[in-house]
Each structure stands twice: as structure tokens, then as C-alpha cells.
C-alpha positions, 0 to 999 in steps of 0.5 A: 579857925580851921578853914583859915589854918588851911588857908594860911597853909595853902598859901604858905606852898606858894613863895612869899615873893610870888604873892607879893607880885601877885599882889602888886599885879592886882594894885596895878590893875586897879590903878589901869582900871581906874586910869581907863575906865572912863575911856569906855564910860564917856562914850556913854556919858557924852550926847552923841546926838546932840555934839554932833549937831553942836559942831554941825551948827557951831553953837551952844544951844542944842538941848541933850534932852531930845537925843537918846544917849548920855546926858552931857555935851561935850564936844571932842576938844573938851573930852580931850582935856577931860582925858588928859586931865588924869595925867595932871595929877599923875606927873606931879606925884611921881617923884614924890611917889617914888622918894616916899616909897624908897624912904618911908613905905612902898607898903602904905604908898601903893594904898594911898595910891588906891583909896584915893582913886577910890573916893575919886571915883566915888564923887565923879557922878555928882561931880560930873553933873555939878560941871565938868570942872569939877568932873575933871578935878576927880581925875586929876586927884585920881592921877595923883594916886596913880602916880605914885604907884609905879615907884611903889611897885618897883620899890617892891620888887627890887627888895623881893626879887632875886636877880635871876627872878627879876624879869619873871616878878616884875612881869608878873607885876605889870602884866596887872596893867594889862589885866586891869584894862581888860576887866576895867573896859568890859565892866564898863561897857557892860554896866553903862550899857545896862545899869547906866554911867554913873554905876560905873564909877560906883562899882568899881570903886567899891570892888577895890576895897576887898584889895585894900583889906588883903594888902594891909593884912599880907604885905610888908616893904622887905623880907626882913619885915615880913613875919607871917606865910614867908618861911625862914628859908626863903626870907634868907634866900632873898636877902642874901641874894640881894645882900639886904640887912637890916639897915639896907633900906635906911638910905638918906636922900642925900645919897641919891647920885642925881649928877651921875644918874642923869648924865648916865647914858643907860639911864637916859635911854630908858627916859627916850624909850619910856617917853615914845613908847608910851605915846603909842601905849596912851594912844592906843589906851585912851583912844582906841575906844573912840577909833573904834566907835568913829571910824570902825562904827562898833556900838558900845557894847561890841566897842567894849569887847573889841577894846578889851581883847588887845589887853588881854592878849597883852596879859598872856603875851607878857607872862610868856615873854617874861618866862621864855627870856628868864629861861633863855638867861638861866641857859645863858643864851642871851645876856640881860641887856640882850633880853631888855632890849629883845622885850623893848623891840617886841614893844615898838616894832610890832606895833610901828608895823601893825599901825601902818597896816591899820592905816590903810586897811579897808576891811574893819576886822583886819583893822582890829586884828592889826591893833590887837596884834599891836597892842598885844605886843607892847607888853614886851615893854614890862620885860623890857625897858620897864624892868630896867631900872632895877638892873641899873640901880636897884636902890634907887629903883623908886627914884629912877621909874618916877623920873623916867615915867614923869617925861613918859607922862608928857604923851598922856596929857598931849595924846588926848589934846592932840587927837582931839583937835585933829579930829574935831569936826574931822573924824576921818580915816585920814585924820586918824592916819596922821595920829599914827605916822607920828607914833610910827615916827616915836617908835623908830626913835625908841628902837634906835636910841635904846638898841644903842645905848641900853644895858642891863648891868648895875652902875656904879653909882648905885653903891651907897655909903655906909653911914658907919664907914667911909667906904662904899657898900654895894647893896646888890649881889648876884647869886651863884645860882638860882636856888628853889625855895 
């Protein structure tokens, strides 16, 4: 009991809104771990010797047993479909997930998200042995769970983050995507190389149950509902800064201003930025291990470490940049709009130049350095356009991110198939150069559109009509000065 009491006192020293951000960060780390672990595991699962012979002879009669690597004869095109199958489920669940988080409970939406991934992961080894179609079905289920995670986190941040702390708390939460990628890639590489590919799915699933228990016990949907750890001063500070009341989250589906949202230039600029940025993000996330193996000729253990390095750097960069931009906003050196555009510019311009350099680099160490810098700076999106939904309409943050992420999931479907078709029987730098150039073109479009139309101000359509009065009630207010609680 004494230990439990000490732990509770220790937690009270940390503001509850930061604990919420950290718990969301770990949750996203788990989801992104499940999202990315197959990119490494598939290298150990596939019988590279048999696949090479299969593609060479254009026959299906090659026997995998004689080869020293994985058991599955999946050619590069089939691997592309397998890697993209996650996004078939992901794209379907985004909008329902956003609405469920807003109108029901973001807390429980997040639990469902993780548990779907855990159960599917435990079933994936046996599914792979049955048929690749069964394996893909498990990935679709993981995608269904993953799709609801971002809207749930957006809703959580919109209800817990005072406006002056929004960039920092959002970045703390979303930085978990990079951290989860790092852990999953390293853990997957080590487990696959030592225990075998099946244990990648078992171990990573079982580890996540610890977070589930902590999330259920600690986290609530809003400060008003939070009964433990939070102080009365902090609860009142957050609720006053956001204009929250006990009825503030009971928004009806009919109040969502669909027409105003879909014709809003600031919102549409986020859609474009999210789509273009995700093409580059998924190209790096999904295909970087394959590029490292096929073009740079790194072995599995080295591949895992080098594939993970950029995402560790991204995690550090995201937290540092968000804190710097928040500080500059506090001092009135830049506006929220400028802050969002700086973050977005980092996430597009730097990767663009790094991809151009990697296309023509002759030294593989230089290529790894360029890829590391490029992926690192993609982290700017978390304090750039990805935090912008909450600026425009905190009442509908879950719906907005679900809408933009639905469009932005298309690259997740397209990239693995696109890369698989271009590189089938053609694992050359020339083929990868085409892939990189397409990505560069989309980055240019992102920079132009978001720079012209992106804003960081609340939009008039965020205001919700009160159920008791026929007047509009703004639910988001900006505090005069950030207080310390």
C-alpha cells in the first residue's frame, strides 16, 4: 500500500494532461509497431533464394525447403499486396472511428484499436501457414484497429490540451509513432534473427497488454471525467481555457457542418498536405527495409538497426521542434499559422532534397545518412499540418483527421503495389529512382498548396448550436496567458 501511495504521489507531480499525452504516445507507439513490424518480419519470412529462382524461371515449381532463409515463396509483387493489405482495413475504419471517438468515447475507441491488433498478431503465424490470403485477412483486421487510433488521439488532445500547449502535447502524443517504429523494427529484427519470425508476432502482441491495463485504470475522456491523479486547479485551468462544460462534448451527429468543412480552403490544404506527405512517409516506412536489403545489400540485423535509426532521430526531432515552435509562439515571434507552415516545410522540403541526393549517391553510407536526415525531418508534420485540425475546429478534430487521413491512406494502398510492380525482376537503383522522383513531385505540390492556403485559426463553422438556445456557442476560447499548473 505504501508503494502504491508513493507512486500516486509521484504521478501527481506531473500534470495530468502530460500523462494523457504520454499514454497516447505509448498507444500510438503500439499501433505503429504493429503497422511497421511486418516490413522487417517479411524479410525473414520470405524465401529469398526460392523467390529469385522463381522470378528467374517464371515458374511456380521451385521448392523452398532447400533454401537457407524463410519458408514462403512470395514474389515481390505479392509482397506488395501483403504489405498494402493493412491499409484496406485502415481506410475503412477512419471516419467511423473519428465519429465514435467524438460521440461515444475516445478512451474505449483506443482500447478497441489496440486489442484488434493484439488478437490479429497472435493469429498471424498460423494464418501465414494456412494461406497468404488468411495472413492478409489478419493484416486487414490490424488495419481496422489502426485506422481509429489517430482520430481517437486527436479527440483526446482537443479535450485535454490548452491552446497554448497544443503543439507540445500533440507532438508528445504523435512522436509515439516514430518511437513505436524504432522499437518494432529493432525488436522484430532481433527476434526474427534469434528466435524465428513467428515470435515477432507473439512477443510484440503480449507486451501490449500492460499498456491496456494502465490505460483503462488511468485515462478518462476529459478533465471533467478524470477523478484520480488530476488536481482541481489543473482541471479548472484546462476546462476554462477550452470553454468546456459538462455538456460540451455532447454534440449530435447533425451538428457536424459537413458542407462548410468540405469547401473550406484551410481544411482542403490539410487534405493535400496529408496525402502528399503520407506518400513519402509510407514509401520510407514500408519500403526502406527492402531498399536497404536489395540495393544497399545490408543483412537482416544491420538492416533492422539502420532502418530504425531514422525513426529514433525523428522522435527526438519532433519533440525538439515542437518545443521550439511553442516557445516562439509564446514570445509572439511567430503566429500559429507560421508555426504550422514551418513544421510542414521541414517535413516536405528536407526529405525531398534527401531523396534527390539518395537517387544519385554512389556510397551506401552517404545514402543511409541522407535517408536518416530525410525521415528525421518528416517528424515536422506532427507540429505542422497534423496539429492543424485542432486549430481549425477543436469540436470536430476527430472527424477532420478521419477525413484527411482517409485520403492520406491511399498512398498506403498504392505505394507497396507501385514499388512491387516497378521492382519486380528489376531491383536496380534506376527503378528506385523513378519511385523517389514521384515522391519528390508530390512533396513540391504539398509545399505549394499548404503554404498558400494553410491557416492556424479557429474557423467559424467550429461553433456549435446549443441544444437549449437557438444561438451559436463557441466551445473554444483562448486563455489570456498560459498559467502554470
